[in-house]
All heavy atoms as TSV, in Angstrom:
chain	resi	resn	atom	element	x	y	z
A	1	MET	N	N	-0.997	9.289	-6.055
A	1	MET	CA	C	-0.548	7.901	-6.552
A	1	MET	C	C	-1.649	6.836	-6.233
A	1	MET	O	O	-2.365	6.979	-5.202
A	1	MET	CB	C	0.687	7.552	-6.069
A	1	MET	CG	C	1.893	8.502	-6.223
A	1	MET	SD	S	3.332	7.851	-5.514
A	1	MET	CE	C	4.337	7.774	-6.990
A	2	VAL	N	N	-1.730	5.923	-7.028
A	2	VAL	CA	C	-2.673	4.839	-6.826
A	2	VAL	C	C	-1.784	3.409	-6.828
A	2	VAL	O	O	-0.889	3.349	-7.686
A	2	VAL	CB	C	-3.725	4.575	-7.935
A	2	VAL	CG1	C	-4.559	3.372	-7.738
A	2	VAL	CG2	C	-4.622	5.800	-8.075
A	3	TYR	N	N	-1.959	2.620	-5.763
A	3	TYR	CA	C	-1.191	1.438	-5.616
A	3	TYR	C	C	-2.177	0.244	-5.512
A	3	TYR	O	O	-3.268	0.524	-4.764
A	3	TYR	CB	C	-0.410	1.405	-4.414
A	3	TYR	CG	C	0.861	2.292	-4.443
A	3	TYR	CD1	C	0.896	3.573	-4.041
A	3	TYR	CD2	C	2.059	1.779	-4.942
A	3	TYR	CE1	C	2.003	4.320	-4.067
A	3	TYR	CE2	C	3.155	2.439	-5.141
A	3	TYR	CZ	C	3.155	3.836	-4.565
A	3	TYR	OH	O	4.260	4.585	-4.689
A	4	ASN	N	N	-2.051	-0.690	-6.236
A	4	ASN	CA	C	-2.949	-1.933	-6.120
A	4	ASN	C	C	-2.177	-3.030	-5.680
A	4	ASN	O	O	-1.123	-3.407	-6.250
A	4	ASN	CB	C	-3.595	-2.283	-7.494
A	4	ASN	CG	C	-4.660	-1.363	-7.919
A	4	ASN	OD1	O	-5.616	-1.116	-7.190
A	4	ASN	ND2	N	-4.493	-0.659	-8.997
A	5	LEU	N	N	-2.384	-3.543	-4.440
A	5	LEU	CA	C	-1.569	-4.647	-3.929
A	5	LEU	C	C	-2.388	-5.950	-4.189
A	5	LEU	O	O	-3.509	-6.126	-3.614
A	5	LEU	CB	C	-1.444	-4.400	-2.334
A	5	LEU	CG	C	-0.770	-3.077	-1.852
A	5	LEU	CD1	C	-0.711	-3.050	-0.422
A	5	LEU	CD2	C	0.623	-3.025	-2.462
A	6	ARG	N	N	-1.859	-6.868	-4.784
A	6	ARG	CA	C	-2.420	-8.136	-5.055
A	6	ARG	C	C	-1.737	-9.226	-4.357
A	6	ARG	O	O	-0.555	-9.309	-4.191
A	6	ARG	CB	C	-2.164	-8.334	-6.589
A	6	ARG	CG	C	-2.827	-9.675	-7.156
A	6	ARG	CD	C	-2.581	-9.852	-8.756
A	6	ARG	NE	N	-2.973	-11.231	-9.032
A	6	ARG	CZ	C	-2.206	-12.257	-9.003
A	6	ARG	NH1	N	-0.969	-12.089	-8.601
A	6	ARG	NH2	N	-2.686	-13.397	-9.315
A	7	PHE	N	N	-2.597	-10.055	-3.862
A	7	PHE	CA	C	-2.150	-11.086	-3.044
A	7	PHE	C	C	-2.262	-12.322	-3.744
A	7	PHE	O	O	-3.043	-12.717	-4.486
A	7	PHE	CB	C	-3.083	-11.274	-1.849
A	7	PHE	CG	C	-3.079	-10.119	-0.864
A	7	PHE	CD1	C	-3.893	-8.926	-0.997
A	7	PHE	CD2	C	-2.068	-10.109	0.259
A	7	PHE	CE1	C	-3.730	-7.875	-0.178
A	7	PHE	CE2	C	-1.985	-9.021	1.074
A	7	PHE	CZ	C	-2.786	-7.804	0.709
A	8	ALA	N	N	-1.157	-13.278	-3.888
A	8	ALA	CA	C	-1.046	-14.259	-4.734
A	8	ALA	C	C	-0.931	-15.572	-3.918
A	8	ALA	O	O	-0.745	-16.720	-4.596
A	8	ALA	CB	C	0.302	-14.142	-5.603
A	9	HIS	N	N	-0.918	-15.578	-2.582
A	9	HIS	CA	C	-0.796	-16.871	-1.823
A	9	HIS	C	C	-1.644	-16.907	-0.674
A	9	HIS	O	O	-2.172	-15.670	-0.194
A	9	HIS	CB	C	0.709	-17.118	-1.480
A	9	HIS	CG	C	1.652	-17.120	-2.536
A	9	HIS	ND1	N	1.663	-18.202	-3.328
A	9	HIS	CD2	C	2.516	-16.194	-2.959
A	9	HIS	CE1	C	2.495	-18.123	-4.325
A	9	HIS	NE2	N	3.099	-16.865	-4.022
A	10	GLY	N	N	-1.890	-18.063	-0.055
A	10	GLY	CA	C	-2.589	-18.062	1.328
A	10	GLY	C	C	-4.132	-17.730	1.183
A	10	GLY	O	O	-4.640	-17.770	0.189
A	11	GLY	N	N	-4.708	-17.395	2.193
A	11	GLY	CA	C	-6.142	-17.091	2.374
A	11	GLY	C	C	-6.574	-15.887	1.577
A	11	GLY	O	O	-7.832	-15.818	1.365
A	12	TYR	N	N	-5.685	-15.099	1.094
A	12	TYR	CA	C	-6.051	-13.843	0.400
A	12	TYR	C	C	-5.731	-13.930	-1.134
A	12	TYR	O	O	-5.791	-13.076	-1.768
A	12	TYR	CB	C	-5.359	-12.652	1.023
A	12	TYR	CG	C	-5.636	-12.442	2.517
A	12	TYR	CD1	C	-4.625	-12.473	3.472
A	12	TYR	CD2	C	-6.987	-12.343	2.947
A	12	TYR	CE1	C	-4.961	-12.267	4.806
A	12	TYR	CE2	C	-7.197	-12.099	4.261
A	12	TYR	CZ	C	-6.305	-12.063	5.233
A	12	TYR	OH	O	-6.504	-12.023	6.561
A	13	ASN	N	N	-5.434	-15.105	-1.491
A	13	ASN	CA	C	-5.086	-15.348	-2.988
A	13	ASN	C	C	-6.096	-14.813	-3.789
A	13	ASN	O	O	-7.214	-15.140	-3.619
A	13	ASN	CB	C	-4.856	-16.869	-3.149
A	13	ASN	CG	C	-4.340	-17.274	-4.486
A	13	ASN	OD1	O	-3.661	-16.294	-5.130
A	13	ASN	ND2	N	-4.593	-18.357	-5.006
A	14	GLY	N	N	-5.748	-13.983	-4.875
A	14	GLY	CA	C	-6.551	-13.471	-5.770
A	14	GLY	C	C	-7.225	-12.090	-5.337
A	14	GLY	O	O	-7.841	-11.545	-6.173
A	15	SER	N	N	-7.147	-11.749	-4.184
A	15	SER	CA	C	-7.681	-10.483	-3.614
A	15	SER	C	C	-6.694	-9.383	-3.750
A	15	SER	O	O	-5.449	-9.568	-3.993
A	15	SER	CB	C	-8.126	-10.673	-2.106
A	15	SER	OG	O	-9.108	-11.670	-1.949
A	16	SER	N	N	-7.243	-8.106	-3.751
A	16	SER	CA	C	-6.294	-7.012	-3.876
A	16	SER	C	C	-6.872	-5.840	-3.060
A	16	SER	O	O	-8.035	-5.821	-2.494
A	16	SER	CB	C	-6.310	-6.500	-5.303
A	16	SER	OG	O	-7.384	-6.013	-5.756
A	17	LEU	N	N	-5.925	-4.872	-2.642
A	17	LEU	CA	C	-6.176	-3.746	-2.028
A	17	LEU	C	C	-5.810	-2.518	-2.760
A	17	LEU	O	O	-4.864	-2.613	-3.460
A	17	LEU	CB	C	-5.567	-3.602	-0.666
A	17	LEU	CG	C	-5.923	-4.405	0.500
A	17	LEU	CD1	C	-4.986	-4.342	1.668
A	17	LEU	CD2	C	-7.296	-3.867	0.947
A	18	CYS	N	N	-6.651	-1.429	-2.837
A	18	CYS	CA	C	-6.396	-0.249	-3.505
A	18	CYS	C	C	-6.063	0.949	-2.543
A	18	CYS	O	O	-6.771	1.264	-1.719
A	18	CYS	CB	C	-7.619	0.174	-4.345
A	18	CYS	SG	S	-7.306	1.636	-5.351
A	19	LEU	N	N	-4.698	1.425	-2.647
A	19	LEU	CA	C	-4.254	2.563	-1.835
A	19	LEU	C	C	-4.195	3.743	-2.755
A	19	LEU	O	O	-3.838	3.805	-3.804
A	19	LEU	CB	C	-2.897	2.107	-1.296
A	19	LEU	CG	C	-2.734	1.206	-0.210
A	19	LEU	CD1	C	-3.286	-0.167	-0.589
A	19	LEU	CD2	C	-1.315	1.161	0.281
A	20	LEU	N	N	-4.759	4.889	-2.134
A	20	LEU	CA	C	-4.790	6.215	-2.798
A	20	LEU	C	C	-4.118	7.212	-1.852
A	20	LEU	O	O	-4.334	7.282	-0.559
A	20	LEU	CB	C	-6.265	6.630	-3.058
A	20	LEU	CG	C	-6.982	5.749	-3.962
A	20	LEU	CD1	C	-8.560	6.216	-3.983
A	20	LEU	CD2	C	-6.492	5.925	-5.434
A	21	GLY	N	N	-3.185	7.968	-2.409
A	21	GLY	CA	C	-2.649	9.139	-1.736
A	21	GLY	C	C	-1.295	9.523	-2.287
A	21	GLY	O	O	-0.943	8.964	-3.322
A	22	ASN	N	N	-0.726	10.409	-1.602
A	22	ASN	CA	C	0.564	10.970	-2.041
A	22	ASN	C	C	1.744	10.385	-1.256
A	22	ASN	O	O	1.780	10.518	-0.078
A	22	ASN	CB	C	0.649	12.560	-1.919
A	22	ASN	CG	C	1.942	13.150	-2.409
A	22	ASN	OD1	O	2.493	12.517	-3.229
A	22	ASN	ND2	N	2.245	14.194	-1.792
A	23	ILE	N	N	2.567	9.612	-2.015
A	23	ILE	CA	C	3.831	9.210	-1.429
A	23	ILE	C	C	4.946	9.811	-2.033
A	23	ILE	O	O	5.352	9.480	-3.256
A	23	ILE	CB	C	3.894	7.594	-1.605
A	23	ILE	CG1	C	2.777	7.020	-0.815
A	23	ILE	CG2	C	5.192	7.096	-1.033
A	23	ILE	CD1	C	2.689	5.461	-0.936
A	24	SER	N	N	5.605	10.670	-1.410
A	24	SER	CA	C	6.684	11.533	-1.962
A	24	SER	C	C	8.114	10.830	-1.601
A	24	SER	O	O	8.298	10.436	-0.647
A	24	SER	CB	C	6.840	12.859	-1.311
A	24	SER	OG	O	7.908	13.584	-1.460
A	25	PRO	N	N	8.798	10.708	-2.612
A	25	PRO	CA	C	10.098	10.102	-2.528
A	25	PRO	C	C	10.900	10.814	-1.447
A	25	PRO	O	O	11.767	10.178	-0.696
A	25	PRO	CB	C	10.888	10.199	-3.837
A	25	PRO	CG	C	9.772	10.301	-4.847
A	25	PRO	CD	C	8.707	11.072	-4.098
A	26	ALA	N	N	10.852	12.059	-1.275
A	26	ALA	CA	C	11.595	12.878	-0.297
A	26	ALA	C	C	11.139	12.665	1.151
A	26	ALA	O	O	11.948	12.928	1.979
A	26	ALA	CB	C	11.610	14.296	-0.670
A	27	SER	N	N	9.852	12.166	1.324
A	27	SER	CA	C	9.356	11.997	2.614
A	27	SER	C	C	9.759	10.718	3.245
A	27	SER	O	O	9.719	9.707	2.562
A	27	SER	CB	C	7.882	12.236	2.743
A	27	SER	OG	O	7.433	13.497	2.258
A	28	ILE	N	N	10.092	10.778	4.488
A	28	ILE	CA	C	10.474	9.605	5.220
A	28	ILE	C	C	9.113	8.697	5.504
A	28	ILE	O	O	9.218	7.454	5.408
A	28	ILE	CB	C	11.281	9.798	6.513
A	28	ILE	CG1	C	12.611	10.479	6.127
A	28	ILE	CG2	C	11.461	8.495	7.366
A	28	ILE	CD1	C	13.486	10.949	7.272
A	29	VAL	N	N	8.084	9.297	5.973
A	29	VAL	CA	C	6.984	8.661	6.262
A	29	VAL	C	C	5.693	9.230	5.668
A	29	VAL	O	O	5.670	10.507	5.712
A	29	VAL	CB	C	6.689	8.582	7.816
A	29	VAL	CG1	C	5.423	7.878	8.236
A	29	VAL	CG2	C	7.867	7.815	8.594
A	30	ASN	N	N	4.839	8.530	4.948
A	30	ASN	CA	C	3.620	9.019	4.405
A	30	ASN	C	C	2.490	8.162	4.802
A	30	ASN	O	O	2.632	6.980	5.123
A	30	ASN	CB	C	3.665	9.006	2.998
A	30	ASN	CG	C	4.773	9.908	2.285
A	30	ASN	OD1	O	5.915	9.411	1.956
A	30	ASN	ND2	N	4.356	11.199	2.236
A	31	GLU	N	N	1.269	8.664	4.805
A	31	GLU	CA	C	0.103	7.773	5.117
A	31	GLU	C	C	-0.857	8.006	3.910
A	31	GLU	O	O	-1.046	9.034	3.440
A	31	GLU	CB	C	-0.649	8.504	6.402
A	31	GLU	CG	C	-1.682	7.656	6.847
A	31	GLU	CD	C	-2.414	8.215	8.209
A	31	GLU	OE1	O	-1.570	8.194	9.068
A	31	GLU	OE2	O	-3.559	8.571	8.133
A	32	VAL	N	N	-1.423	6.913	3.487
A	32	VAL	CA	C	-2.325	6.886	2.398
A	32	VAL	C	C	-3.605	6.093	2.818
A	32	VAL	O	O	-3.578	5.345	3.767
A	32	VAL	CB	C	-1.631	6.148	1.107
A	32	VAL	CG1	C	-0.479	6.919	0.773
A	32	VAL	CG2	C	-1.278	4.803	1.395
A	33	ALA	N	N	-4.625	6.397	2.117
A	33	ALA	CA	C	-5.979	5.803	2.390
A	33	ALA	C	C	-6.255	4.510	1.636
A	33	ALA	O	O	-5.625	4.344	0.602
A	33	ALA	CB	C	-7.019	6.700	2.093
A	34	ILE	N	N	-6.802	3.545	2.295
A	34	ILE	CA	C	-7.329	2.259	1.500
A	34	ILE	C	C	-8.697	2.647	1.041
A	34	ILE	O	O	-9.593	2.796	1.872
A	34	ILE	CB	C	-7.301	1.045	2.362
A	34	ILE	CG1	C	-5.853	0.730	2.844
A	34	ILE	CG2	C	-7.933	-0.053	1.792
A	34	ILE	CD1	C	-5.713	-0.298	3.827
A	35	ALA	N	N	-8.809	2.494	-0.279
A	35	ALA	CA	C	-10.245	2.887	-0.777
A	35	ALA	C	C	-11.081	1.866	-1.269
A	35	ALA	O	O	-12.066	1.944	-1.663
A	35	ALA	CB	C	-9.779	3.832	-2.131
A	36	GLY	N	N	-10.561	0.681	-1.050
A	36	GLY	CA	C	-11.426	-0.522	-1.444
A	36	GLY	C	C	-10.611	-1.692	-1.750
A	36	GLY	O	O	-9.348	-1.673	-1.491
A	37	GLY	N	N	-11.075	-2.686	-2.358
A	37	GLY	CA	C	-10.406	-3.913	-2.681
A	37	GLY	C	C	-11.341	-4.770	-3.507
A	37	GLY	O	O	-12.356	-4.496	-3.828
A	38	THR	N	N	-10.774	-5.954	-3.822
A	38	THR	CA	C	-11.541	-6.971	-4.422
A	38	THR	C	C	-11.351	-8.393	-3.634
A	38	THR	O	O	-10.508	-8.391	-2.734
A	38	THR	CB	C	-10.926	-7.290	-5.914
A	38	THR	OG1	O	-9.552	-7.772	-5.826
A	38	THR	CG2	C	-10.970	-5.974	-6.673
A	39	GLY	N	N	-12.130	-9.217	-3.976
A	39	GLY	CA	C	-12.138	-10.612	-3.256
A	39	GLY	C	C	-12.468	-10.502	-1.793
A	39	GLY	O	O	-13.444	-9.784	-1.450
A	40	VAL	N	N	-11.743	-10.839	-0.982
A	40	VAL	CA	C	-11.962	-10.932	0.409
A	40	VAL	C	C	-11.897	-9.474	0.907
A	40	VAL	O	O	-12.616	-9.094	1.911
A	40	VAL	CB	C	-10.788	-11.740	1.133
A	40	VAL	CG1	C	-10.759	-11.475	2.692
A	40	VAL	CG2	C	-10.639	-13.085	0.854
A	41	PHE	N	N	-11.142	-8.616	0.235
A	41	PHE	CA	C	-11.196	-7.103	0.699
A	41	PHE	C	C	-12.186	-6.231	0.012
A	41	PHE	O	O	-12.054	-5.001	0.039
A	41	PHE	CB	C	-9.764	-6.594	0.374
A	41	PHE	CG	C	-8.754	-7.208	1.198
A	41	PHE	CD1	C	-7.792	-8.129	0.481
A	41	PHE	CD2	C	-8.740	-7.103	2.489
A	41	PHE	CE1	C	-6.882	-8.716	1.247
A	41	PHE	CE2	C	-7.693	-7.753	3.276
A	41	PHE	CZ	C	-6.807	-8.621	2.668
A	42	ARG	N	N	-13.330	-6.789	-0.616
A	42	ARG	CA	C	-14.376	-6.016	-1.098
A	42	ARG	C	C	-14.928	-5.134	-0.003
A	42	ARG	O	O	-15.046	-5.531	1.141
A	42	ARG	CB	C	-15.515	-7.007	-1.559
A	42	ARG	CG	C	-16.633	-6.205	-2.261
A	42	ARG	CD	C	-17.726	-7.187	-2.836
A	42	ARG	NE	N	-17.108	-8.135	-3.857
A	42	ARG	CZ	C	-17.230	-9.368	-3.854
A	42	ARG	NH1	N	-18.007	-9.896	-2.876
A	42	ARG	NH2	N	-16.707	-10.149	-4.738
A	43	PHE	N	N	-15.158	-3.788	-0.258
A	43	PHE	CA	C	-15.641	-2.801	0.667
A	43	PHE	C	C	-14.663	-2.485	1.759
A	43	PHE	O	O	-14.960	-1.946	2.838
A	43	PHE	CB	C	-16.928	-3.154	1.331
A	43	PHE	CG	C	-18.083	-3.255	0.179
A	43	PHE	CD1	C	-18.747	-4.613	0.112
A	43	PHE	CD2	C	-18.452	-2.286	-0.578
A	43	PHE	CE1	C	-19.657	-4.788	-0.823
A	43	PHE	CE2	C	-19.474	-2.417	-1.440
A	43	PHE	CZ	C	-20.060	-3.668	-1.517
A	44	ALA	N	N	-13.338	-2.874	1.607
A	44	ALA	CA	C	-12.355	-2.575	2.610
A	44	ALA	C	C	-12.095	-1.224	2.839
A	44	ALA	O	O	-12.331	-0.262	1.922
A	44	ALA	CB	C	-11.012	-3.183	2.307
A	45	ARG	N	N	-11.849	-0.728	4.008
A	45	ARG	CA	C	-11.469	0.656	4.417
A	45	ARG	C	C	-10.215	0.638	5.451
A	45	ARG	O	O	-9.988	-0.398	6.022
A	45	ARG	CB	C	-12.579	1.431	4.995
A	45	ARG	CG	C	-13.713	1.543	4.249
A	45	ARG	CD	C	-13.480	2.758	3.061
A	45	ARG	NE	N	-14.541	2.912	2.267
A	45	ARG	CZ	C	-14.630	2.381	0.945
A	45	ARG	NH1	N	-13.760	1.598	0.482
A	45	ARG	NH2	N	-15.680	2.685	0.258
A	46	GLY	N	N	-9.481	1.682	5.298
A	46	GLY	CA	C	-8.347	1.751	6.411
A	46	GLY	C	C	-7.272	2.840	5.861
A	46	GLY	O	O	-7.515	3.509	5.124
A	47	TYR	N	N	-6.047	2.449	6.322
A	47	TYR	CA	C	-4.984	3.297	5.953
A	47	TYR	C	C	-3.714	2.560	5.920
A	47	TYR	O	O	-3.592	1.468	6.490
A	47	TYR	CB	C	-4.947	4.434	6.678
A	47	TYR	CG	C	-4.470	4.252	8.231
A	47	TYR	CD1	C	-3.250	4.359	8.619
A	47	TYR	CD2	C	-5.351	3.708	9.115
A	47	TYR	CE1	C	-2.784	4.035	9.890
A	47	TYR	CE2	C	-5.074	3.440	10.435
A	47	TYR	CZ	C	-3.718	3.549	10.835
A	47	TYR	OH	O	-3.385	3.365	12.062
A	48	ALA	N	N	-2.684	3.075	5.326
A	48	ALA	CA	C	-1.324	2.304	5.154
A	48	ALA	C	C	-0.361	3.492	5.476
A	48	ALA	O	O	-0.447	4.533	5.133
A	48	ALA	CB	C	-1.000	1.764	3.806
A	49	VAL	N	N	0.574	2.976	6.347
A	49	VAL	CA	C	1.766	4.013	6.581
A	49	VAL	C	C	3.013	3.490	5.798
A	49	VAL	O	O	3.453	2.340	5.982
A	49	VAL	CB	C	2.103	3.964	8.176
A	49	VAL	CG1	C	3.332	4.865	8.293
A	49	VAL	CG2	C	0.910	4.526	8.915
A	50	ALA	N	N	3.389	4.260	4.914
A	50	ALA	CA	C	4.702	3.944	4.105
A	50	ALA	C	C	5.821	4.682	4.638
A	50	ALA	O	O	5.991	5.879	4.705
A	50	ALA	CB	C	4.528	4.385	2.711
A	51	LYS	N	N	6.976	3.847	5.073
A	51	LYS	CA	C	8.172	4.386	5.710
A	51	LYS	C	C	9.269	4.178	4.654
A	51	LYS	O	O	9.421	2.972	4.196
A	51	LYS	CB	C	8.458	3.563	6.993
A	51	LYS	CG	C	9.680	3.948	7.623
A	51	LYS	CD	C	10.021	3.251	8.962
A	51	LYS	CE	C	11.393	3.767	9.520
A	51	LYS	NZ	N	11.696	2.841	10.520
A	52	ARG	N	N	10.101	5.131	4.316
A	52	ARG	CA	C	11.176	4.971	3.365
A	52	ARG	C	C	12.282	4.300	4.046
A	52	ARG	O	O	12.647	4.600	4.956
A	52	ARG	CB	C	11.484	6.417	2.870
A	52	ARG	CG	C	12.597	6.339	1.769
A	52	ARG	CD	C	13.022	7.648	1.315
A	52	ARG	NE	N	13.953	8.224	2.389
A	52	ARG	CZ	C	14.074	9.382	2.606
A	52	ARG	NH1	N	13.421	10.274	1.898
A	52	ARG	NH2	N	14.860	9.802	3.536
A	53	ILE	N	N	12.790	3.265	3.359
A	53	ILE	CA	C	13.944	2.506	3.923
A	53	ILE	C	C	15.172	2.822	3.038
A	53	ILE	O	O	16.258	2.954	3.706
A	53	ILE	CB	C	13.623	0.999	3.768
A	53	ILE	CG1	C	12.400	0.634	4.504
A	53	ILE	CG2	C	14.808	0.087	4.182
A	53	ILE	CD1	C	12.369	0.849	5.806
A	54	VAL	N	N	15.108	2.954	1.819
A	54	VAL	CA	C	16.235	3.231	0.830
A	54	VAL	C	C	15.879	4.336	-0.111
A	54	VAL	O	O	14.731	4.212	-0.567
A	54	VAL	CB	C	16.620	2.008	0.131
A	54	VAL	CG1	C	17.825	2.332	-0.865
A	54	VAL	CG2	C	17.147	0.858	1.051
A	55	LEU	N	N	16.639	5.394	-0.250
A	55	LEU	CA	C	16.538	6.421	-1.193
A	55	LEU	C	C	17.893	6.427	-2.059
A	55	LEU	O	O	18.950	6.958	-1.475
A	55	LEU	CB	C	15.976	7.639	-0.698
A	55	LEU	CG	C	15.931	8.875	-1.657
A	55	LEU	CD1	C	14.859	8.573	-2.805
A	55	LEU	CD2	C	15.702	9.984	-0.874
A	56	ASP	N	N	17.963	6.137	-3.269
A	56	ASP	CA	C	19.232	6.306	-4.086
A	56	ASP	C	C	18.829	6.913	-5.449
A	56	ASP	O	O	18.293	6.309	-6.364
A	56	ASP	CB	C	19.724	4.796	-4.303
A	56	ASP	CG	C	21.171	4.936	-4.989
A	56	ASP	OD1	O	21.420	5.941	-5.576
A	56	ASP	OD2	O	21.981	3.903	-4.915
A	57	PHE	N	N	19.063	8.285	-5.521
A	57	PHE	CA	C	18.794	9.047	-6.643
A	57	PHE	C	C	19.490	8.537	-7.822
A	57	PHE	O	O	19.129	8.449	-8.949
A	57	PHE	CB	C	18.971	10.578	-6.512
A	57	PHE	CG	C	17.965	11.089	-5.604
A	57	PHE	CD1	C	18.180	11.598	-4.363
A	57	PHE	CD2	C	16.459	11.225	-6.174
A	57	PHE	CE1	C	17.226	12.186	-3.608
A	57	PHE	CE2	C	15.641	11.794	-5.395
A	57	PHE	CZ	C	15.865	12.256	-4.131
A	58	LYS	N	N	20.817	8.253	-7.616
A	58	LYS	CA	C	21.669	7.737	-8.755
A	58	LYS	C	C	21.118	6.495	-9.302
A	58	LYS	O	O	21.224	6.415	-10.664
A	58	LYS	CB	C	23.141	7.487	-8.277
A	58	LYS	CG	C	24.061	7.200	-9.246
A	58	LYS	CD	C	25.541	7.075	-8.783
A	58	LYS	CE	C	26.506	6.801	-9.800
A	58	LYS	NZ	N	27.860	6.730	-9.400
A	59	ALA	N	N	20.779	5.492	-8.617
A	59	ALA	CA	C	20.137	4.231	-9.102
A	59	ALA	C	C	18.618	4.372	-9.340
A	59	ALA	O	O	18.085	3.507	-9.895
A	59	ALA	CB	C	20.410	3.189	-8.177
A	60	GLN	N	N	18.090	5.582	-9.126
A	60	GLN	CA	C	16.581	5.835	-9.285
A	60	GLN	C	C	15.866	4.661	-8.425
A	60	GLN	O	O	14.938	3.996	-9.003
A	60	GLN	CB	C	16.245	5.836	-10.737
A	60	GLN	CG	C	16.774	6.959	-11.489
A	60	GLN	CD	C	16.319	6.989	-12.969
A	60	GLN	OE1	O	15.808	6.058	-13.429
A	60	GLN	NE2	N	16.698	8.114	-13.450
A	61	LEU	N	N	16.261	4.554	-7.167
A	61	LEU	CA	C	15.654	3.493	-6.418
A	61	LEU	C	C	15.153	3.991	-5.110
A	61	LEU	O	O	15.583	4.725	-4.414
A	61	LEU	CB	C	16.683	2.447	-5.998
A	61	LEU	CG	C	16.409	1.169	-5.112
A	61	LEU	CD1	C	15.388	0.337	-5.776
A	61	LEU	CD2	C	17.510	0.561	-4.571
A	62	VAL	N	N	13.743	3.705	-4.803
A	62	VAL	CA	C	13.205	3.898	-3.564
A	62	VAL	C	C	12.565	2.674	-3.082
A	62	VAL	O	O	11.787	1.853	-3.871
A	62	VAL	CB	C	12.055	4.976	-3.688
A	62	VAL	CG1	C	11.425	5.235	-2.336
A	62	VAL	CG2	C	12.612	6.158	-4.296
A	63	VAL	N	N	12.932	2.257	-1.807
A	63	VAL	CA	C	12.287	1.061	-1.181
A	63	VAL	C	C	11.517	1.533	0.073
A	63	VAL	O	O	11.992	2.352	0.813
A	63	VAL	CB	C	13.377	0.199	-0.614
A	63	VAL	CG1	C	12.905	-1.068	0.070
A	63	VAL	CG2	C	14.257	-0.421	-1.886
A	64	ARG	N	N	10.226	1.076	0.185
A	64	ARG	CA	C	9.346	1.535	1.290
A	64	ARG	C	C	8.856	0.279	1.924
A	64	ARG	O	O	8.630	-0.782	1.399
A	64	ARG	CB	C	8.242	2.264	0.758
A	64	ARG	CG	C	8.672	3.620	0.194
A	64	ARG	CD	C	7.454	4.509	0.100
A	64	ARG	NE	N	7.885	5.875	-0.139
A	64	ARG	CZ	C	8.241	6.806	0.685
A	64	ARG	NH1	N	8.202	6.441	1.978
A	64	ARG	NH2	N	8.671	7.950	0.249
A	65	GLU	N	N	8.624	0.435	3.279
A	65	GLU	CA	C	7.901	-0.623	4.136
A	65	GLU	C	C	6.553	-0.077	4.370
A	65	GLU	O	O	6.289	0.966	4.752
A	65	GLU	CB	C	8.702	-0.708	5.371
A	65	GLU	CG	C	8.030	-1.688	6.382
A	65	GLU	CD	C	8.729	-1.499	7.775
A	65	GLU	OE1	O	9.745	-2.229	7.952
A	65	GLU	OE2	O	8.264	-0.769	8.485
A	66	LEU	N	N	5.553	-0.968	4.002
A	66	LEU	CA	C	4.173	-0.665	4.359
A	66	LEU	C	C	3.603	-1.327	5.426
A	66	LEU	O	O	3.629	-2.547	5.535
A	66	LEU	CB	C	3.352	-1.061	3.041
A	66	LEU	CG	C	3.496	-0.158	1.729
A	66	LEU	CD1	C	2.782	-0.748	0.569
A	66	LEU	CD2	C	3.054	1.304	1.993
A	67	ASN	N	N	3.062	-0.562	6.418
A	67	ASN	CA	C	2.187	-1.160	7.419
A	67	ASN	C	C	0.855	-0.766	7.150
A	67	ASN	O	O	0.450	0.335	7.073
A	67	ASN	CB	C	2.642	-0.589	8.673
A	67	ASN	CG	C	4.004	-1.092	9.158
A	67	ASN	OD1	O	4.185	-2.261	9.177
A	67	ASN	ND2	N	4.913	-0.263	9.550
A	68	VAL	N	N	0.020	-1.910	6.909
A	68	VAL	CA	C	-1.364	-1.732	6.455
A	68	VAL	C	C	-2.392	-2.104	7.539
A	68	VAL	O	O	-2.290	-3.144	8.275
A	68	VAL	CB	C	-1.553	-2.637	5.168
A	68	VAL	CG1	C	-3.088	-2.425	4.678
A	68	VAL	CG2	C	-0.674	-2.326	4.078
A	69	TYR	N	N	-3.276	-1.108	7.771
A	69	TYR	CA	C	-4.408	-1.397	8.830
A	69	TYR	C	C	-5.767	-1.266	8.094
A	69	TYR	O	O	-6.110	-0.312	7.411
A	69	TYR	CB	C	-4.261	-0.209	9.813
A	69	TYR	CG	C	-3.030	-0.109	10.502
A	69	TYR	CD1	C	-1.958	0.696	9.997
A	69	TYR	CD2	C	-2.678	-0.753	11.521
A	69	TYR	CE1	C	-0.743	0.744	10.621
A	69	TYR	CE2	C	-1.490	-0.770	12.188
A	69	TYR	CZ	C	-0.474	0.047	11.672
A	69	TYR	OH	O	0.759	0.102	12.401
A	70	VAL	N	N	-6.345	-2.422	8.079
A	70	VAL	CA	C	-7.501	-2.561	7.019
A	70	VAL	C	C	-8.750	-3.222	7.828
A	70	VAL	O	O	-8.667	-4.224	8.683
A	70	VAL	CB	C	-7.227	-3.321	5.881
A	70	VAL	CG1	C	-6.857	-4.748	6.096
A	70	VAL	CG2	C	-8.302	-3.322	4.831
A	71	SER	N	N	-10.039	-2.730	7.707
A	71	SER	CA	C	-11.175	-3.376	8.081
A	71	SER	C	C	-11.702	-3.830	6.791
A	71	SER	O	O	-12.033	-3.168	5.807
A	71	SER	CB	C	-12.066	-2.376	8.674
A	71	SER	OG	O	-11.497	-2.007	9.903
A	72	HIS	N	N	-12.264	-5.125	6.705
A	72	HIS	CA	C	-13.091	-5.599	5.738
A	72	HIS	C	C	-14.148	-6.553	6.210
A	72	HIS	O	O	-14.107	-7.020	7.345
A	72	HIS	CB	C	-12.055	-6.351	4.660
A	72	HIS	CG	C	-11.480	-7.583	5.264
A	72	HIS	ND1	N	-12.021	-8.855	5.192
A	72	HIS	CD2	C	-10.242	-7.692	5.924
A	72	HIS	CE1	C	-11.065	-9.621	5.753
A	72	HIS	NE2	N	-10.120	-8.932	6.175
A	73	TYR	N	N	-15.196	-6.736	5.382
A	73	TYR	CA	C	-16.420	-7.507	5.840
A	73	TYR	C	C	-16.582	-8.755	5.087
A	73	TYR	O	O	-16.042	-8.890	4.043
A	73	TYR	CB	C	-17.661	-6.556	5.537
A	73	TYR	CG	C	-17.596	-5.191	6.069
A	73	TYR	CD1	C	-16.960	-4.173	5.247
A	73	TYR	CD2	C	-17.886	-5.059	7.381
A	73	TYR	CE1	C	-16.939	-2.882	5.812
A	73	TYR	CE2	C	-17.724	-3.746	7.857
A	73	TYR	CZ	C	-17.227	-2.677	7.096
A	73	TYR	OH	O	-17.144	-1.387	7.666
């Protein structure tokens, strides 16, 4: 999966991070790589840990908490 996190406020306004990896709805915790970004996060590297908070198959809903660890220049 590819996730693009866009920042809309504060010092990171207009910047984004690109996360790449497999986040399975059935898994409680997943780790994905930070493959880069834009703006302040240009050439960013790191990882994110995605923890499942809610899983509701009937409502087709998955809620995850992301803890992001990033180095940028």
